[in-house]
C-alpha positions, 0 to 999 in steps of 0.5 A: 714219381710225382710231378713238381715245379721250381718257381722262383727258387721255390719248390711247388707240388702240382695241383692234386685231385683234392684241390680240383674237387674243392675248386669245382665245389666252390664254383658250383656253390657260386653258380647255384647262388647266382642261379638262386639270386637270378631266380629270386629276382625273376620271381620278384619281377614277374610273379610278385611284381604287380603286388609289390608295385601295388604295395609301393604305390600304397606306401608312397600314396595315402588314399581316401575312399570314395563311397559308391552310390548304392543302387535305388530300390523301386516298386513295380511302378517306379516308386522309390522305396530306398534311396541314397542321399549324399553325406560326408565322412570327416577324417583326420591325418594325425601327422598332418594335424601336428604340422599346423602352426597357426592353430593348436591341436587343442583348438582344432579339437574344440572347434571340430567337436562343436561343429560335429556335436562330438565329445571333445576328449574323444576327439582329441584321442582320435586326432592325436593317434599314432596312425596315418588316418582315422575316421572322425565321424560318418554320415555327416549331413550337407549343412554340417559338411559345409560348416566344416569346409568353411572352418578349414578354409578360414583357419587354413587347417591341415590334416582334416579331410572330407570324403564323399559318402552316402546314407540310405533313406527310406521314404516310407518309413515302416511300410516295407521294413521286412521286405527291404531290411536296412543298411549299417554304417558301412552301407552294407545290407542287413537283416535279410531283406532286399538290402542284404540279399541283393548286396552284390548288385546294390553296393557298387565299387568304391573309388579313391582319392590318392595323395603322395606322402614321404617316408614319415607319411607326411603329405608332399605338397602337390597341386594335383590328387589322383582320383579313381571314381566310384562305380555306382550300384545297380537298381533293383525293381521289385514286384511289390506295389507300394499302394497295395502294400499300403492298403494291406498294412493299413487294414492290419493296423486297424485289426491290431487295434480292434483285436488286441493282436499282441503277437502280430499279424500277416497279410500277403497279396499275390498274383496267382498267374505269375507268383508276383508278390504285390504286398507282404506285410508283417506286424509288428514292424519298425522304422527303417530310418531308425531300426535300432530305436526303442519300439513303441509298446515293446513290453506288449510285443516281446515274445516268450523267453525274451527279457523285457527291457526298460526304456531307461536302460535301452542302449541302441546296438547293444547285444541285449537290444538287438536280441529283443529286436531280432525276436520282435519287430525285425522278425518277418512273420510271413516267412519265419514263423510257422503255424497250424493253418487249420481249415484253410488247408481244406482247399488242398484236401479238396483239390487232391480228392477231386483230382484223384476222383475220390470225391465230386462236388455232388458226392453225398457225405455227412458230418457224423463223427468218425473213428480213426485208429490211434485216436481215443475219441471220434473226430467230429464236426466243429458244430457237433452241438447242431449237426449239419447232417447229410450233405453234398461234399460241396456243402461240406466245404461250405460248412467246413465239416471235418469228418468229410475231409477225413473221409477224402484223405482216407480215400486217397491213402497215406502215400497219395495224400502226402504226395499232394502235400509235397506237390503243393510245395509244403515240403520245401521252402518257397525260395523267396529272395529273402533270408530267414525263411523257415520250412514246414514241419510234418511227421517223418513217418505219418500214420493214419491219425496224422493224415486224418487230422492233417486233412483239416490242417492240424498237427503240422506247421507251415509258413504263411507264404507256403500257404499263399503260394499253394493257392496259386496252383488251386486257382490259376489252372493247376500250376504252382508258382514260385513267389517272385519278389524281384522283377529286374535290375537296371543301371543308372540310365534305366537300362534293364541289365537282368530280368527275373522271369516268373517260374512254374515249379510244377503242375499239381492239378488239372485246369478242370479241377482248378475250375471246380475248386474255384467254384466250390470256394466261391460258394464258401463266401457267397452262400449266406450260411457259408463259413466265409460269408463275412468276406463277401463284397458287393460287386466282386465274386470272392472265393476262399477258406477260413481257418481257426487253429489252436496253438500249444499255449492255452487260449491262444488261437490263430485266425486266418482266411485265404481268398482270391478274386474275382472267382471266375478269373482270379487277379489276386490271392490274399492271405490274412493271419491274425496271431492270438486275437482277443475280444468278442471272437477269435474265429477266422470266419468272424475276424479274418474273413471280413479283413481279407474281404476289405483288402481284396475290395481295396486292391481290386478297386485300385486295380480298376477291376470292374464290379459285377453286381448280383440282383441281391447286391442291386437290391441292397444298394437300392436301399441306400441313398446319397445325402443331397446338398441343401445348404443355402436353400430354404427349409421348405426347399430342403425338406422337399429335396430330402423327401424325394431322396427318401430321407427323414429330417429334423430342424434345429433352430428357430425358423420357418419354412422361409428360413435358410439352411446354414448347416446340415448333418450328415454332410452332402454325398454321405451314403446312408440307408433310406429313411435316415435322419438329416439334421437341418440347422437354421443357425450355427450353434456354438456346440452342436447338440448330442445324443447318447449312443444306443447299445446295438449289440447282437441287433439285426440290421433293421433293428439297428437302423431303427434304434439309431433313427429313434435317437437321431443318428445315422448308420454306415453298414459294414457287412451283413448279419448281426451287430458285431462292433459299433464305432462308439460305445453305448452311452457315448455322447455323439453329435446328432445326425452323425453317421456312425459305422457299425460292423455286422457279422454272420455268426451262425455258421462260422468256423 
């Protein structure tokens, strides 16, 4: 019998099981809902709290960025290569602009467009945008910024803001374009240079200026703003020496003019002991302060496969212009271009052969053509038309005889030969702190013929930097060094934060082998019939190897020379590579060797390396004299001084022995050969007399000196051998007595 109750005359049944279940279900739902809400609240409070607090702060505050000051880039001696100068960013809060009562939006646009030199219609669109903030103009200079501030103050303008900013400036313009790279409008490093690769250290951390806003994003009047200061970037100190970079760049500029180098050139200067890059020049280059500008002579510099743009249609930063710039002036040929090194690679074969005992400097060999399996013709010496015949291996290196190097490679065998190729660093990138470095290209499974031609630098390609780096092991005692471009990082107070130490990659050859190879390569330059003799410099012992290679394009060659000095204790390695030279010669020994010798001479002079003259140097120097100062003296006294100095003279003007010399040509302290002619003027002519420049082509030094003296001109001798180039073309009118530069080259045994 079921239980029941009578309440107030009503008959009620007792709660049943179904009712209790429903009650428990509702209670469970309530508890779960409360638990979920509590959990959600806890998640918002403890997990999302910081993020939501940040968003709320951002919603209630409007911020303007303070750009951090980008770190300075220095050379090894503390000279500034890239600096940041203070500029401003002009911004606008469109909602605030609308609240101006005394000045209309149109008037604001008119005034601001005039001050900032902007298009007025575009400016109107910016300052009336439906947004909380827009950038009006970046990188505004100090004078313009002050004009904007003055205008805002005088007109009580609301909504126009001025934020601190910085702009990158490069004091040397073109000098280190491929090393440094440049920055974009946002101050971010571009183009694979130090600006990009060291971005995380240089950029710093931006700051902010915060002001409170209401729900409509209008500024709430307040006397104070919240400021979060920017954190400046670190400074980068390079191994580059600005002066050495300049010396190498200046020499390449002259070579580009002399040899019509439309495809450019490369010069690398290395310290062999620690791998420090002291100079790295790639031509053509560009102005870092105007990197997107139309390059001069772009039609001549454009590489195959790139359209030639017209100046009128050049649009900076367009896809087409960037495409052209990337393949021409922005391209770092020292690390991105590969080429056949030619005979400069023979130093590698020489080192491997001597290290393995396959050959010694005194081993008897010859330049007889050698038959190699897989090649239809015997491999012969470049001077097959006038053979060198039997010779020691040392002489074979001097003469650059290909068959001798093929024999060394065959003595090594394919496995050992290519193990040295790898050991000298040609199978891997150097790891330089720049982007865009290419790797070498060798046959995957080389055969005997591949090894044979590789022994003298053909049928594979490497980068110029790989070759220059390999020479560190040849000349420093056997250790292959990693090229180092970054020395250290410093803070704004000059404190060293991080140091980049020199790195030995591996030991490749012994000190004994290194010393032997240095001695052989020194003979390549110092021996009169050596292929590198045109690199010879009086007072400095230079070692090195020439190279001439032919590309896959017809009549397109690459001339190069890799040298080091002083030969007994090398302080520098210098590599010069000239792409597609045109003119009287394309041979490395004729045009690249003297250029490298000049760079070596300039660099060692700058480094104050003492000259050590040989007896032959002293004999040649004794034949040169300095012109004495004779102005103001009587003709009789002047001629006596000139005779004592071993010089001839010619008198221009009507006078006698008592007359005074009022002018002379050459000027005092000019260095000229003995018996040169000094012109003495007893009056100053309105137009100095001139003579016709004689044709000195192929003349010996004595023949050239005599030809010049006969017409009353003097000569500045550069190099030895026969005349290769004269400062003025034959028939040119030249002031009588002038010193004319004449380049001499040894042309007999030049590869």
